[in-house]
C-alpha positions as CSV (number, residue, x, y, z in Angstrom):
1,M,-24.3,23.2,-41.5
2,N,-24.0,19.6,-40.2
3,K,-26.7,17.7,-42.2
4,R,-29.1,18.5,-45.0
5,V,-32.2,16.3,-45.3
6,I,-34.9,16.1,-47.9
7,V,-38.3,14.9,-46.5
8,T,-41.2,13.6,-48.6
9,P,-44.8,13.0,-47.6
10,D,-47.5,10.6,-48.8
11,K,-47.0,9.4,-52.4
12,H,-49.7,6.6,-52.6
13,F,-48.0,4.8,-55.5
14,P,-49.5,4.1,-58.1
15,L,-51.9,7.0,-57.4
16,H,-49.1,9.5,-57.3
17,D,-48.7,12.7,-59.2
18,Q,-45.8,12.1,-61.6
19,P,-44.8,15.7,-62.2
20,A,-44.6,16.2,-58.5
21,I,-42.5,13.1,-58.2
22,N,-40.3,14.5,-61.0
23,V,-39.9,17.7,-59.1
24,V,-38.6,15.8,-56.1
25,K,-36.2,13.8,-58.2
26,K,-34.7,16.9,-59.8
27,A,-34.4,18.5,-56.4
28,I,-32.5,15.6,-55.0
29,E,-30.0,16.1,-57.9
30,I,-29.7,19.8,-57.1
31,V,-29.6,19.5,-53.2
32,K,-27.5,16.4,-52.9
33,P,-28.9,15.6,-49.4
34,D,-26.9,14.0,-46.7
35,A,-30.1,12.0,-45.8
36,Y,-33.5,11.3,-47.0
37,I,-36.7,10.8,-44.9
38,D,-39.9,9.2,-46.2
39,L,-43.0,10.0,-44.0
40,G,-44.9,7.0,-45.1
41,D,-48.0,6.0,-47.1
42,V,-45.6,5.3,-50.0
43,G,-48.4,3.1,-51.4
44,E,-52.2,3.3,-51.8
45,F,-52.3,-0.5,-51.2
46,K,-56.0,-0.5,-52.2
47,A,-56.3,-4.3,-52.3
48,F,-55.1,-4.5,-48.6
49,S,-57.6,-1.8,-47.3
50,T,-60.3,-2.8,-44.9
51,H,-62.5,-0.4,-46.7
52,E,-62.4,-2.6,-49.8
53,D,-64.4,-5.2,-48.0
54,K,-66.7,-2.7,-46.4
55,R,-65.2,-3.6,-42.9
56,R,-66.4,-7.1,-43.3
57,K,-63.9,-10.0,-42.7
58,P,-61.7,-10.1,-45.8
59,P,-61.8,-13.2,-48.1
60,P,-59.1,-15.9,-47.8
61,F,-55.7,-14.7,-48.8
62,Q,-55.4,-16.6,-52.0
63,Y,-58.6,-15.0,-53.4
64,K,-56.9,-11.6,-53.5
65,Q,-53.3,-12.6,-53.9
66,L,-53.0,-11.4,-57.5
67,E,-54.4,-7.9,-56.4
68,Y,-51.9,-7.9,-53.5
69,D,-49.0,-8.8,-55.8
70,K,-49.9,-6.0,-58.3
71,D,-50.2,-3.4,-55.5
72,I,-46.7,-4.3,-54.2
73,K,-45.2,-4.4,-57.7
74,D,-46.6,-0.9,-58.4
75,V,-45.3,0.5,-55.1
76,N,-41.8,-0.9,-55.6
77,A,-41.7,0.6,-59.1
78,G,-42.5,4.0,-57.5
79,M,-40.0,3.7,-54.8
80,D,-37.4,2.7,-57.5
81,Q,-37.8,6.2,-59.0
82,L,-36.7,8.0,-55.8
83,D,-34.0,5.5,-54.9
84,E,-32.4,5.9,-58.3
85,A,-32.3,9.7,-57.8
86,L,-30.8,9.2,-54.3
87,D,-28.2,6.7,-55.6
88,K,-27.1,9.3,-58.3
89,V,-26.1,11.6,-55.6
90,N,-24.8,8.9,-53.3
91,C,-27.3,9.5,-50.5
92,K,-27.1,6.4,-48.4
93,E,-28.7,7.5,-45.1
94,K,-32.4,6.8,-45.6
95,Y,-35.3,6.6,-43.1
96,I,-39.0,5.7,-43.4
97,T,-41.8,6.2,-41.0
98,E,-44.5,3.6,-41.8
99,G,-48.0,5.1,-42.7
100,N,-51.4,3.8,-42.1
101,H,-51.8,2.6,-45.6
102,D,-48.5,0.8,-45.4
103,N,-49.6,-0.8,-42.1
104,W,-52.6,-2.5,-43.9
105,L,-50.1,-5.0,-45.2
106,N,-49.1,-5.9,-41.6
107,M,-52.7,-6.2,-40.7
108,T,-53.3,-8.6,-43.5
109,V,-50.3,-10.7,-42.5
110,D,-51.4,-10.8,-38.9
111,S,-55.0,-11.9,-39.8
112,C,-53.9,-14.6,-42.3
113,E,-54.3,-18.2,-41.1
114,Y,-50.9,-19.2,-42.4
115,P,-47.5,-17.5,-42.5
116,I,-47.0,-14.8,-45.3
117,E,-44.3,-12.7,-43.8
118,Q,-43.1,-11.7,-47.2
119,Y,-46.2,-9.5,-47.5
120,R,-45.4,-7.5,-44.3
121,F,-44.7,-4.0,-45.3
122,K,-40.9,-3.8,-44.6
123,N,-40.4,-7.0,-46.5
124,A,-42.8,-6.4,-49.4
125,V,-41.0,-3.1,-50.3
126,R,-37.5,-4.6,-49.5
127,L,-36.6,-1.8,-47.0
128,E,-33.5,-3.6,-45.8
129,E,-32.3,-4.1,-49.4
130,R,-32.9,-0.5,-50.2
131,G,-31.0,0.6,-47.2
132,Y,-33.8,2.3,-45.2
133,K,-33.9,2.4,-41.5
134,Y,-37.5,1.4,-40.6
135,Y,-39.8,3.1,-38.0
136,P,-43.0,1.1,-37.5
137,F,-46.5,2.7,-37.7
138,G,-47.1,5.0,-34.7
139,S,-43.4,5.5,-33.9
140,K,-41.3,8.6,-34.6
141,L,-37.8,9.4,-35.7
142,K,-35.8,12.1,-34.0
143,I,-32.9,14.0,-35.6
144,G,-31.6,17.0,-33.6
145,K,-34.5,18.8,-32.0
146,L,-37.1,17.7,-34.7
147,Y,-39.4,14.6,-34.6
148,F,-40.6,13.0,-37.8
149,T,-43.6,10.7,-37.9
150,H,-46.4,9.8,-40.3
151,G,-49.0,11.6,-38.3
152,Y,-52.1,9.3,-38.4
153,H,-53.3,10.3,-34.9
154,Y,-53.5,14.0,-35.8
155,G,-57.2,13.8,-36.8
156,T,-58.6,17.3,-36.3
157,Q,-59.0,20.3,-38.5
158,Y,-56.2,22.0,-36.6
159,H,-53.9,18.9,-36.6
160,A,-50.7,21.0,-36.2
161,N,-51.9,22.1,-32.9
162,V,-52.5,18.5,-31.9
163,A,-49.0,17.6,-33.0
164,L,-47.5,20.2,-30.7
165,K,-49.2,18.7,-27.7
166,G,-46.6,15.9,-27.8
167,G,-43.9,18.3,-26.8
168,G,-41.0,19.2,-29.1
169,N,-41.0,20.0,-32.8
170,Y,-42.9,17.8,-35.4
171,M,-42.8,17.2,-39.1
172,Y,-45.5,14.9,-40.5
173,G,-47.7,14.0,-43.4
174,H,-51.0,12.0,-43.5
175,R,-53.4,14.9,-43.8
176,H,-52.1,15.9,-47.3
177,S,-52.6,19.6,-46.7
178,I,-49.9,22.2,-45.7
179,Q,-50.2,23.4,-42.1
180,T,-47.7,25.1,-39.8
181,L,-48.0,26.3,-36.3
182,T,-45.6,27.7,-33.7
183,T,-46.3,27.9,-30.0
184,F,-44.3,28.7,-26.8
185,D,-44.2,27.0,-23.4
186,D,-41.9,27.3,-20.4
187,D,-40.6,23.7,-20.7
188,F,-39.6,23.7,-24.4
189,G,-39.6,27.4,-25.4
190,P,-40.8,28.1,-29.0
191,R,-41.9,24.9,-30.8
192,S,-43.3,24.3,-34.2
193,A,-45.2,21.7,-36.2
194,W,-45.2,21.3,-40.0
195,C,-47.6,19.1,-42.1
196,I,-45.9,19.0,-45.4
197,G,-48.8,18.1,-47.9
198,C,-48.5,15.1,-50.2
199,L,-47.3,13.9,-53.5
200,K,-50.5,12.1,-54.5
201,D,-52.7,12.6,-57.5
202,M,-55.2,15.2,-56.1
203,S,-57.8,14.7,-58.8
204,P,-61.3,13.7,-57.7
205,Q,-61.1,10.7,-60.0
206,A,-58.1,9.3,-58.1
207,N,-59.7,9.6,-54.6
208,Y,-62.6,7.2,-54.9
209,W,-62.9,6.9,-51.1
210,L,-63.7,10.6,-50.8
211,N,-66.6,10.1,-53.2
212,Y,-64.6,12.1,-55.8
213,K,-64.8,15.4,-53.8
214,I,-62.5,18.3,-54.3
215,T,-59.9,18.5,-51.4
216,N,-57.7,21.1,-49.8
217,W,-54.6,19.0,-50.5
218,Q,-51.3,20.4,-51.7
219,H,-48.2,19.0,-53.2
220,A,-45.1,19.7,-51.3
221,F,-41.8,18.5,-49.8
222,A,-39.3,19.9,-47.3
223,I,-35.6,20.5,-46.9
224,V,-34.3,20.6,-43.4
225,D,-30.8,21.9,-42.5
226,F,-29.5,20.7,-39.1
227,F,-26.6,22.7,-37.5
228,G,-25.0,23.0,-34.0
229,Q,-26.7,21.5,-31.0
230,G,-29.5,20.0,-32.9
231,Y,-31.0,23.3,-34.1
232,F,-32.5,23.4,-37.6
233,T,-34.2,25.4,-40.3
234,V,-37.1,24.2,-42.6
235,H,-37.5,25.1,-46.2
236,L,-41.0,23.9,-47.3
237,L,-41.4,23.8,-51.1
238,Q,-44.9,23.8,-52.5
239,I,-45.4,22.3,-55.9
240,I,-47.9,24.1,-58.1
241,N,-49.0,22.3,-61.3
242,G,-45.9,20.3,-61.3
243,R,-43.5,23.1,-60.8
244,T,-41.5,24.7,-57.9
245,S,-38.7,27.1,-57.3
246,L,-35.5,26.0,-55.5
247,W,-32.7,28.3,-54.7
248,G,-33.7,30.6,-57.6
249,E,-34.0,27.8,-60.0
250,L,-37.4,26.8,-61.6
251,I,-37.9,23.1,-61.5
252,D,-40.5,21.9,-64.0
253,G,-41.7,18.3,-63.4
254,N,-43.8,18.3,-66.5
255,K,-40.7,18.1,-68.6
256,K,-38.5,15.0,-68.8
């Protein structure tokens, strides 16, 4: 085995599910990964959303600066949790693929009448300081024969099928539900796509923008083992009520 990687999907700090986050932290200590990949939407970033202003032109920056600052503080606190777990096992190789919620910060910076570069996503969450290699929104990371991306453009019910149209193997988040699909073609042979759920609070109360509807979302994360010539295996771990089983060990995120 050449490299073992832990991959996490959308967390939407501070609207995360803390027991699910606890499961990931404990899994990091057990697995001791060689690398960590965050698929983006680390923050909800509600204040930066265009939906907040009903798609009207947002107010001047200074009118919402306190809300912006609180969002950023909350997201950094959430990221600190995972980075502390990674530091404990000396995992220094870290990647992040920017999500659409994360990109709202960049849109705010680009629309502001004066420079506020410190609010750009990669700066606001201190990615360079944290040691992450950054992949901007819409781009993808490739390790071996597997692509990683946030997945914003996979907008149909059968999003794994859309992901496979890009050629190659894909792992992504964004849709918050688990979906896998394998196909075959003459150019690539067998190819697979994995949507690995989310780590967000799935309660209707936390999802105001869905009018508090029940969703088909699922908590999960993935372990990917890479071996010779870029081949890999995927271990997708679903988290049920704050608990999962890893290598025969029950991990309960409801307990400290």
